[in-house]
Each structure stands twice: as C-alpha cells, then as structure tokens.
KOLTILO-617247 format. One record per residue: residue number from 0; chain; residue in one letter; x, y, z of N, C-alpha, C in turn. Coordinates in nm, 2 decimals, always signed. Example, Ala and Ser with C-alpha at 12.3 -4.5 7.8 and 13.67 -1.06 7.14 Angstrom:
# residues 2
<pt seq="0" mol="A" type="A" n_px="+1.32" n_py="-0.57" n_pz="+0.78" ca_px="+1.23" ca_py="-0.45" ca_pz="+0.78" c_px="+1.32" c_py="-0.33" c_pz="+0.78"/>
<pt seq="1" mol="A" type="S" n_px="+1.28" n_py="-0.22" n_pz="+0.71" ca_px="+1.37" ca_py="-0.11" ca_pz="+0.71" c_px="+1.29" c_py="+0.00" c_pz="+0.79"/>
This chain:
# residues 96
<pt seq="0" mol="A" type="X" n_px="-12.94" n_py="-25.81" n_pz="-8.64" ca_px="-12.76" ca_py="-25.80" ca_pz="-8.73" c_px="-12.74" c_py="-25.79" c_pz="-8.66"/>
<pt seq="1" mol="A" type="X" n_px="-12.59" n_py="-25.81" n_pz="-8.65" ca_px="-12.48" ca_py="-25.83" ca_pz="-8.57" c_px="-12.34" c_py="-25.68" c_pz="-8.70"/>
<pt seq="2" mol="A" type="X" n_px="-12.33" n_py="-25.58" n_pz="-8.62" ca_px="-12.23" ca_py="-25.54" ca_pz="-8.66" c_px="-12.08" c_py="-25.58" c_pz="-8.63"/>
<pt seq="3" mol="A" type="X" n_px="-12.03" n_py="-25.64" n_pz="-8.71" ca_px="-11.94" ca_py="-25.74" ca_pz="-8.68" c_px="-11.76" c_py="-25.64" c_pz="-8.63"/>
<pt seq="4" mol="A" type="X" n_px="-11.82" n_py="-25.51" n_pz="-8.62" ca_px="-11.65" ca_py="-25.41" ca_pz="-8.58" c_px="-11.69" c_py="-25.35" c_pz="-8.44"/>
<pt seq="5" mol="A" type="X" n_px="-11.82" n_py="-25.38" n_pz="-8.44" ca_px="-11.87" ca_py="-25.35" ca_pz="-8.26" c_px="-11.95" c_py="-25.45" c_pz="-8.21"/>
<pt seq="6" mol="A" type="X" n_px="-11.98" n_py="-25.53" n_pz="-8.25" ca_px="-12.03" ca_py="-25.65" ca_pz="-8.20" c_px="-12.18" c_py="-25.60" c_pz="-8.14"/>
<pt seq="7" mol="A" type="X" n_px="-12.26" n_py="-25.49" n_pz="-8.17" ca_px="-12.37" ca_py="-25.42" ca_pz="-8.16" c_px="-12.48" c_py="-25.51" c_pz="-8.26"/>
<pt seq="8" mol="A" type="X" n_px="-12.59" n_py="-25.49" n_pz="-8.21" ca_px="-12.69" ca_py="-25.48" ca_pz="-8.29" c_px="-12.72" c_py="-25.39" c_pz="-8.33"/>
<pt seq="9" mol="A" type="X" n_px="-12.81" n_py="-25.40" n_pz="-8.47" ca_px="-12.87" ca_py="-25.29" ca_pz="-8.53" c_px="-12.95" c_py="-25.18" c_pz="-8.47"/>
<pt seq="10" mol="A" type="X" n_px="-13.00" n_py="-25.20" n_pz="-8.28" ca_px="-13.08" ca_py="-25.16" ca_pz="-8.29" c_px="-12.97" c_py="-25.06" c_pz="-8.18"/>
<pt seq="11" mol="A" type="X" n_px="-12.85" n_py="-25.10" n_pz="-8.15" ca_px="-12.69" ca_py="-25.01" ca_pz="-8.08" c_px="-12.64" c_py="-25.07" c_pz="-7.97"/>
<pt seq="12" mol="A" type="X" n_px="-12.75" n_py="-25.17" n_pz="-7.91" ca_px="-12.71" ca_py="-25.27" ca_pz="-7.78" c_px="-12.63" c_py="-25.35" c_pz="-7.83"/>
<pt seq="13" mol="A" type="X" n_px="-12.50" n_py="-25.38" n_pz="-7.72" ca_px="-12.45" ca_py="-25.49" ca_pz="-7.74" c_px="-12.50" c_py="-25.61" c_pz="-7.70"/>
<pt seq="14" mol="A" type="X" n_px="-12.48" n_py="-25.72" n_pz="-7.70" ca_px="-12.55" ca_py="-25.86" ca_pz="-7.66" c_px="-12.48" c_py="-25.98" c_pz="-7.63"/>
<pt seq="15" mol="A" type="X" n_px="-12.49" n_py="-26.02" n_pz="-7.51" ca_px="-12.43" ca_py="-26.16" ca_pz="-7.47" c_px="-12.48" c_py="-26.25" c_pz="-7.54"/>
<pt seq="16" mol="A" type="X" n_px="-12.37" n_py="-26.31" n_pz="-7.67" ca_px="-12.40" ca_py="-26.41" ca_pz="-7.77" c_px="-12.30" c_py="-26.50" c_pz="-7.73"/>
<pt seq="17" mol="A" type="X" n_px="-12.39" n_py="-26.63" n_pz="-7.75" ca_px="-12.29" ca_py="-26.79" ca_pz="-7.73" c_px="-12.18" c_py="-26.74" c_pz="-7.81"/>
<pt seq="18" mol="A" type="X" n_px="-12.03" n_py="-26.77" n_pz="-7.72" ca_px="-11.90" ca_py="-26.82" ca_pz="-7.91" c_px="-11.95" c_py="-26.86" c_pz="-8.03"/>
<pt seq="19" mol="A" type="X" n_px="-11.93" n_py="-26.85" n_pz="-8.11" ca_px="-11.93" ca_py="-26.95" ca_pz="-8.23" c_px="-11.84" c_py="-27.03" c_pz="-8.17"/>
<pt seq="20" mol="A" type="X" n_px="-11.89" n_py="-27.17" n_pz="-8.28" ca_px="-11.81" ca_py="-27.24" ca_pz="-8.29" c_px="-11.93" c_py="-27.39" c_pz="-8.24"/>
<pt seq="21" mol="A" type="X" n_px="-11.83" n_py="-27.46" n_pz="-8.22" ca_px="-11.94" ca_py="-27.60" ca_pz="-8.17" c_px="-11.97" c_py="-27.59" c_pz="-8.07"/>
<pt seq="22" mol="A" type="X" n_px="-12.12" n_py="-27.66" n_pz="-8.04" ca_px="-12.17" ca_py="-27.65" ca_pz="-7.97" c_px="-12.24" c_py="-27.79" c_pz="-7.90"/>
<pt seq="23" mol="A" type="X" n_px="-12.24" n_py="-27.85" n_pz="-7.85" ca_px="-12.33" ca_py="-27.96" ca_pz="-7.82" c_px="-12.49" c_py="-27.99" c_pz="-7.90"/>
<pt seq="24" mol="A" type="X" n_px="-12.51" n_py="-28.10" n_pz="-7.93" ca_px="-12.66" ca_py="-28.08" ca_pz="-7.96" c_px="-12.76" c_py="-28.08" c_pz="-7.89"/>
<pt seq="25" mol="A" type="X" n_px="-12.74" n_py="-28.19" n_pz="-7.76" ca_px="-12.74" ca_py="-28.24" ca_pz="-7.62" c_px="-12.89" c_py="-28.36" c_pz="-7.70"/>
<pt seq="26" mol="A" type="X" n_px="-12.86" n_py="-28.41" n_pz="-7.75" ca_px="-13.01" ca_py="-28.50" ca_pz="-7.82" c_px="-12.95" c_py="-28.63" c_pz="-7.76"/>
<pt seq="27" mol="A" type="X" n_px="-13.09" n_py="-28.62" n_pz="-7.72" ca_px="-13.09" ca_py="-28.77" ca_pz="-7.61" c_px="-13.08" c_py="-28.91" c_pz="-7.68"/>
<pt seq="28" mol="A" type="X" n_px="-12.99" n_py="-29.01" n_pz="-7.62" ca_px="-12.97" ca_py="-29.13" ca_pz="-7.67" c_px="-13.04" c_py="-29.21" c_pz="-7.58"/>
<pt seq="29" mol="A" type="X" n_px="-13.12" n_py="-29.25" n_pz="-7.58" ca_px="-13.18" ca_py="-29.37" ca_pz="-7.52" c_px="-13.09" c_py="-29.53" c_pz="-7.53"/>
<pt seq="30" mol="A" type="X" n_px="-13.08" n_py="-29.57" n_pz="-7.46" ca_px="-13.06" ca_py="-29.76" ca_pz="-7.49" c_px="-13.15" c_py="-29.80" c_pz="-7.59"/>
<pt seq="31" mol="A" type="X" n_px="-13.08" n_py="-29.87" n_pz="-7.63" ca_px="-13.18" ca_py="-29.97" ca_pz="-7.70" c_px="-13.16" c_py="-30.10" c_pz="-7.67"/>
<pt seq="32" mol="A" type="X" n_px="-13.12" n_py="-30.14" n_pz="-7.59" ca_px="-13.07" ca_py="-30.29" ca_pz="-7.58" c_px="-12.97" c_py="-30.40" c_pz="-7.65"/>
<pt seq="33" mol="A" type="X" n_px="-12.90" n_py="-30.36" n_pz="-7.77" ca_px="-12.83" ca_py="-30.40" ca_pz="-7.82" c_px="-12.71" c_py="-30.34" c_pz="-7.78"/>
<pt seq="34" mol="A" type="X" n_px="-12.61" n_py="-30.40" n_pz="-7.75" ca_px="-12.45" ca_py="-30.35" ca_pz="-7.74" c_px="-12.42" c_py="-30.29" c_pz="-7.82"/>
<pt seq="35" mol="A" type="X" n_px="-12.42" n_py="-30.37" n_pz="-7.91" ca_px="-12.35" ca_py="-30.30" ca_pz="-8.07" c_px="-12.42" c_py="-30.14" c_pz="-8.17"/>
<pt seq="36" mol="A" type="X" n_px="-12.54" n_py="-30.14" n_pz="-8.13" ca_px="-12.62" ca_py="-30.02" ca_pz="-8.13" c_px="-12.57" c_py="-29.88" c_pz="-8.03"/>
<pt seq="37" mol="A" type="X" n_px="-12.62" n_py="-30.00" n_pz="-7.93" ca_px="-12.58" ca_py="-29.83" ca_pz="-7.82" c_px="-12.44" c_py="-29.78" c_pz="-7.83"/>
<pt seq="38" mol="A" type="X" n_px="-12.36" n_py="-29.84" n_pz="-7.87" ca_px="-12.21" ca_py="-29.82" ca_pz="-7.88" c_px="-12.19" c_py="-29.73" c_pz="-7.99"/>
<pt seq="39" mol="A" type="X" n_px="-12.26" n_py="-29.75" n_pz="-8.10" ca_px="-12.23" ca_py="-29.73" ca_pz="-8.23" c_px="-12.29" c_py="-29.57" c_pz="-8.21"/>
<pt seq="40" mol="A" type="X" n_px="-12.44" n_py="-29.55" n_pz="-8.11" ca_px="-12.46" ca_py="-29.42" ca_pz="-8.13" c_px="-12.42" c_py="-29.33" c_pz="-8.01"/>
<pt seq="41" mol="A" type="X" n_px="-12.35" n_py="-29.43" n_pz="-7.90" ca_px="-12.27" ca_py="-29.30" ca_pz="-7.85" c_px="-12.19" c_py="-29.27" c_pz="-7.86"/>
<pt seq="42" mol="A" type="X" n_px="-12.10" n_py="-29.31" n_pz="-8.02" ca_px="-12.04" ca_py="-29.22" ca_pz="-8.08" c_px="-12.07" c_py="-29.12" c_pz="-8.15"/>
<pt seq="43" mol="A" type="X" n_px="-12.16" n_py="-29.10" n_pz="-8.15" ca_px="-12.24" ca_py="-28.96" ca_pz="-8.21" c_px="-12.20" c_py="-28.85" c_pz="-8.11"/>
<pt seq="44" mol="A" type="X" n_px="-12.16" n_py="-28.88" n_pz="-8.02" ca_px="-12.08" ca_py="-28.74" ca_pz="-7.87" c_px="-12.01" c_py="-28.72" c_pz="-7.96"/>
<pt seq="45" mol="A" type="X" n_px="-11.93" n_py="-28.81" n_pz="-8.00" ca_px="-11.79" ca_py="-28.74" ca_pz="-8.08" c_px="-11.82" c_py="-28.61" c_pz="-8.13"/>
<pt seq="46" mol="A" type="X" n_px="-11.91" n_py="-28.63" n_pz="-8.25" ca_px="-11.94" ca_py="-28.52" ca_pz="-8.30" c_px="-11.97" c_py="-28.37" c_pz="-8.27"/>
<pt seq="47" mol="A" type="X" n_px="-12.00" n_py="-28.35" n_pz="-8.07" ca_px="-12.03" ca_py="-28.25" ca_pz="-8.05" c_px="-11.95" c_py="-28.13" c_pz="-8.01"/>
<pt seq="48" mol="A" type="X" n_px="-11.81" n_py="-28.19" n_pz="-8.08" ca_px="-11.70" ca_py="-28.12" ca_pz="-8.03" c_px="-11.62" c_py="-28.09" c_pz="-8.10"/>
<pt seq="49" mol="A" type="X" n_px="-11.61" n_py="-28.13" n_pz="-8.26" ca_px="-11.62" ca_py="-28.10" ca_pz="-8.39" c_px="-11.66" c_py="-27.99" c_pz="-8.43"/>
<pt seq="50" mol="A" type="X" n_px="-11.65" n_py="-27.91" n_pz="-8.54" ca_px="-11.67" ca_py="-27.82" ca_pz="-8.62" c_px="-11.76" c_py="-27.89" c_pz="-8.77"/>
<pt seq="51" mol="A" type="X" n_px="-11.85" n_py="-27.85" n_pz="-8.80" ca_px="-11.89" ca_py="-27.90" ca_pz="-8.89" c_px="-11.85" c_py="-27.99" c_pz="-8.99"/>
<pt seq="52" mol="A" type="X" n_px="-11.75" n_py="-27.95" n_pz="-9.04" ca_px="-11.70" ca_py="-28.00" ca_pz="-9.09" c_px="-11.63" c_py="-28.17" c_pz="-9.13"/>
<pt seq="53" mol="A" type="X" n_px="-11.64" n_py="-28.20" n_pz="-8.96" ca_px="-11.57" ca_py="-28.28" ca_pz="-8.91" c_px="-11.68" c_py="-28.36" c_pz="-8.86"/>
<pt seq="54" mol="A" type="X" n_px="-11.79" n_py="-28.35" n_pz="-8.87" ca_px="-11.95" ca_py="-28.46" ca_pz="-8.83" c_px="-11.91" c_py="-28.57" c_pz="-8.95"/>
<pt seq="55" mol="A" type="X" n_px="-11.89" n_py="-28.53" n_pz="-9.10" ca_px="-11.92" ca_py="-28.63" ca_pz="-9.18" c_px="-11.87" c_py="-28.78" c_pz="-9.16"/>
<pt seq="56" mol="A" type="X" n_px="-11.69" n_py="-28.76" n_pz="-9.10" ca_px="-11.63" ca_py="-28.89" ca_pz="-9.08" c_px="-11.66" c_py="-28.98" c_pz="-8.97"/>
<pt seq="57" mol="A" type="X" n_px="-11.71" n_py="-28.92" n_pz="-8.88" ca_px="-11.81" ca_py="-28.94" ca_pz="-8.75" c_px="-11.91" c_py="-29.03" c_pz="-8.82"/>
<pt seq="58" mol="A" type="X" n_px="-12.01" n_py="-29.00" n_pz="-8.87" ca_px="-12.16" ca_py="-29.01" ca_pz="-8.90" c_px="-12.13" c_py="-29.11" c_pz="-8.99"/>
<pt seq="59" mol="A" type="X" n_px="-12.04" n_py="-29.09" n_pz="-9.09" ca_px="-11.98" ca_py="-29.27" ca_pz="-9.16" c_px="-11.95" c_py="-29.39" c_pz="-9.11"/>
<pt seq="60" mol="A" type="X" n_px="-11.83" n_py="-29.32" n_pz="-8.98" ca_px="-11.87" ca_py="-29.45" ca_pz="-8.89" c_px="-11.92" c_py="-29.49" c_pz="-8.85"/>
<pt seq="61" mol="A" type="X" n_px="-11.98" n_py="-29.41" n_pz="-8.79" ca_px="-12.17" ca_py="-29.51" ca_pz="-8.70" c_px="-12.22" c_py="-29.54" c_pz="-8.81"/>
<pt seq="62" mol="A" type="X" n_px="-12.28" n_py="-29.47" n_pz="-8.91" ca_px="-12.38" ca_py="-29.54" ca_pz="-9.02" c_px="-12.29" c_py="-29.69" c_pz="-9.04"/>
<pt seq="63" mol="A" type="X" n_px="-12.13" n_py="-29.70" n_pz="-9.11" ca_px="-12.08" ca_py="-29.80" ca_pz="-9.07" c_px="-12.12" c_py="-29.91" c_pz="-8.98"/>
<pt seq="64" mol="A" type="X" n_px="-12.14" n_py="-29.90" n_pz="-8.90" ca_px="-12.15" ca_py="-29.99" ca_pz="-8.77" c_px="-12.29" c_py="-30.01" c_pz="-8.75"/>
<pt seq="65" mol="A" type="X" n_px="-12.36" n_py="-29.93" n_pz="-8.78" ca_px="-12.55" ca_py="-29.94" ca_pz="-8.76" c_px="-12.52" c_py="-30.04" c_pz="-8.88"/>
<pt seq="66" mol="A" type="X" n_px="-12.49" n_py="-30.04" n_pz="-9.01" ca_px="-12.51" ca_py="-30.11" ca_pz="-9.08" c_px="-12.42" c_py="-30.28" c_pz="-9.07"/>
<pt seq="67" mol="A" type="X" n_px="-12.35" n_py="-30.24" n_pz="-8.97" ca_px="-12.26" ca_py="-30.42" ca_pz="-8.94" c_px="-12.38" c_py="-30.46" c_pz="-8.83"/>
<pt seq="68" mol="A" type="X" n_px="-12.45" n_py="-30.41" n_pz="-8.77" ca_px="-12.55" ca_py="-30.43" ca_pz="-8.66" c_px="-12.66" c_py="-30.48" c_pz="-8.74"/>
<pt seq="69" mol="A" type="X" n_px="-12.69" n_py="-30.42" n_pz="-8.83" ca_px="-12.82" ca_py="-30.42" ca_pz="-8.88" c_px="-12.76" c_py="-30.60" c_pz="-8.99"/>
<pt seq="70" mol="A" type="X" n_px="-12.69" n_py="-30.61" n_pz="-9.09" ca_px="-12.62" ca_py="-30.72" ca_pz="-9.15" c_px="-12.57" c_py="-30.86" c_pz="-9.04"/>
<pt seq="71" mol="A" type="X" n_px="-12.59" n_py="-30.82" n_pz="-8.95" ca_px="-12.56" ca_py="-30.93" ca_pz="-8.81" c_px="-12.71" c_py="-30.99" c_pz="-8.82"/>
<pt seq="72" mol="A" type="X" n_px="-12.79" n_py="-30.91" n_pz="-8.79" ca_px="-12.95" ca_py="-31.00" ca_pz="-8.79" c_px="-12.95" c_py="-31.08" c_pz="-8.88"/>
<pt seq="73" mol="A" type="X" n_px="-12.88" n_py="-31.07" n_pz="-8.98" ca_px="-12.93" ca_py="-31.16" ca_pz="-9.11" c_px="-12.83" c_py="-31.33" c_pz="-9.17"/>
<pt seq="74" mol="A" type="X" n_px="-12.72" n_py="-31.29" n_pz="-9.00" ca_px="-12.67" ca_py="-31.40" ca_pz="-9.05" c_px="-12.71" c_py="-31.53" c_pz="-8.87"/>
<pt seq="75" mol="A" type="X" n_px="-12.73" n_py="-31.63" n_pz="-9.00" ca_px="-12.80" ca_py="-31.70" ca_pz="-8.87" c_px="-12.69" c_py="-31.71" c_pz="-8.72"/>
<pt seq="76" mol="A" type="X" n_px="-12.72" n_py="-31.75" n_pz="-8.66" ca_px="-12.64" ca_py="-31.83" ca_pz="-8.52" c_px="-12.58" c_py="-31.92" c_pz="-8.53"/>
<pt seq="77" mol="A" type="X" n_px="-12.45" n_py="-31.97" n_pz="-8.51" ca_px="-12.40" ca_py="-32.06" ca_pz="-8.49" c_px="-12.25" c_py="-32.04" c_pz="-8.57"/>
<pt seq="78" mol="A" type="X" n_px="-12.18" n_py="-32.14" n_pz="-8.60" ca_px="-12.02" ca_py="-32.12" ca_pz="-8.63" c_px="-12.02" c_py="-32.06" c_pz="-8.74"/>
<pt seq="79" mol="A" type="X" n_px="-12.08" n_py="-32.12" n_pz="-8.85" ca_px="-12.06" ca_py="-32.12" ca_pz="-8.94" c_px="-12.10" c_py="-31.97" c_pz="-9.02"/>
<pt seq="80" mol="A" type="X" n_px="-12.19" n_py="-31.86" n_pz="-8.94" ca_px="-12.20" ca_py="-31.76" ca_pz="-9.00" c_px="-12.28" c_py="-31.76" c_pz="-9.08"/>
<pt seq="81" mol="A" type="X" n_px="-12.33" n_py="-31.85" n_pz="-9.18" ca_px="-12.37" ca_py="-31.85" ca_pz="-9.33" c_px="-12.52" c_py="-31.78" c_pz="-9.27"/>
<pt seq="82" mol="A" type="X" n_px="-12.60" n_py="-31.72" n_pz="-9.39" ca_px="-12.73" ca_py="-31.64" ca_pz="-9.40" c_px="-12.81" c_py="-31.78" c_pz="-9.40"/>
<pt seq="83" mol="A" type="X" n_px="-12.91" n_py="-31.73" n_pz="-9.33" ca_px="-13.05" ca_py="-31.81" ca_pz="-9.28" c_px="-13.09" c_py="-31.84" c_pz="-9.38"/>
<pt seq="84" mol="A" type="X" n_px="-13.17" n_py="-31.99" n_pz="-9.38" ca_px="-13.20" ca_py="-32.02" ca_pz="-9.54" c_px="-13.36" c_py="-31.93" c_pz="-9.55"/>
<pt seq="85" mol="A" type="X" n_px="-13.34" n_py="-31.92" n_pz="-9.68" ca_px="-13.54" ca_py="-31.84" ca_pz="-9.72" c_px="-13.63" c_py="-31.88" c_pz="-9.65"/>
<pt seq="86" mol="A" type="X" n_px="-13.72" n_py="-31.79" n_pz="-9.58" ca_px="-13.83" ca_py="-31.85" ca_pz="-9.53" c_px="-13.82" c_py="-31.86" c_pz="-9.42"/>
<pt seq="87" mol="A" type="X" n_px="-13.66" n_py="-31.88" n_pz="-9.39" ca_px="-13.65" ca_py="-31.91" ca_pz="-9.21" c_px="-13.68" c_py="-31.76" c_pz="-9.08"/>
<pt seq="88" mol="A" type="X" n_px="-13.77" n_py="-31.77" n_pz="-9.00" ca_px="-13.76" ca_py="-31.69" ca_pz="-8.93" c_px="-13.67" c_py="-31.55" c_pz="-8.91"/>
<pt seq="89" mol="A" type="X" n_px="-13.51" n_py="-31.61" n_pz="-8.95" ca_px="-13.43" ca_py="-31.53" ca_pz="-8.93" c_px="-13.37" c_py="-31.44" c_pz="-9.05"/>
<pt seq="90" mol="A" type="X" n_px="-13.48" n_py="-31.50" n_pz="-9.12" ca_px="-13.46" ca_py="-31.44" ca_pz="-9.26" c_px="-13.53" c_py="-31.30" c_pz="-9.30"/>
<pt seq="91" mol="A" type="X" n_px="-13.58" n_py="-31.27" n_pz="-9.25" ca_px="-13.65" ca_py="-31.14" ca_pz="-9.22" c_px="-13.76" c_py="-31.11" c_pz="-9.37"/>
<pt seq="92" mol="A" type="X" n_px="-13.76" n_py="-31.25" n_pz="-9.43" ca_px="-13.84" ca_py="-31.25" ca_pz="-9.58" c_px="-13.98" c_py="-31.24" c_pz="-9.56"/>
<pt seq="93" mol="A" type="X" n_px="-14.01" n_py="-31.15" n_pz="-9.53" ca_px="-14.18" ca_py="-31.11" ca_pz="-9.62" c_px="-14.20" c_py="-31.12" c_pz="-9.76"/>
<pt seq="94" mol="A" type="X" n_px="-14.13" n_py="-31.16" n_pz="-9.83" ca_px="-14.24" ca_py="-31.23" ca_pz="-9.98" c_px="-14.30" c_py="-31.32" c_pz="-9.96"/>
<pt seq="95" mol="A" type="X" n_px="-14.37" n_py="-31.34" n_pz="-10.05" ca_px="-14.49" ca_py="-31.49" ca_pz="-10.03" c_px="-14.46" c_py="-31.51" c_pz="-10.21"/>
C-alpha cells in the first residue's frame, strides 16, 4: 500500500511505479480474413488511450459493427439483399 502524501510504500521505501492512467492492454488482434470484422476489431485499439469511462462508447460501436457483419452473412448474395430461403446453406438453419 502506498502513502499518498509521500509516495512511499508501507515499508518506507519509495518505488518507481508506472503513472496512473490509461495503458494499452496489448491484446493481440489476429486477422480474420473478413475485412469488416478486421476493421471493427482494429477499432478496439481506440480504447487504449481512453480512461475506462470512455471504453463503453468504443465497445458499443465495435459491437454494432460486428453484429452488422454477422447479419450480412444471413443475407443472400445478389442485388435484392433478401434473406436466404429457409433450408438453403446460406440460411445457417440447423433446426430439423
């Protein structure tokens, strides 16, 4: 425990400590091969320079982008953008 007035620990010896404040998590982000997902995950680095109370906005944005990328998988390819018919491979319907 540190004495806030002297900066010394309980044993009386001052210690070099990193400054309080935001520090990068240093989490590895490996490419997924899906551009929309890779872009969204890269945005997580935006939280590295923010205080904790600023993380939520970044996480919500990234979450929304990832949800959109996932929803795009359920849309049929082609100009209509209509959902794939039930039972087709693109529908990912595993119900029997």
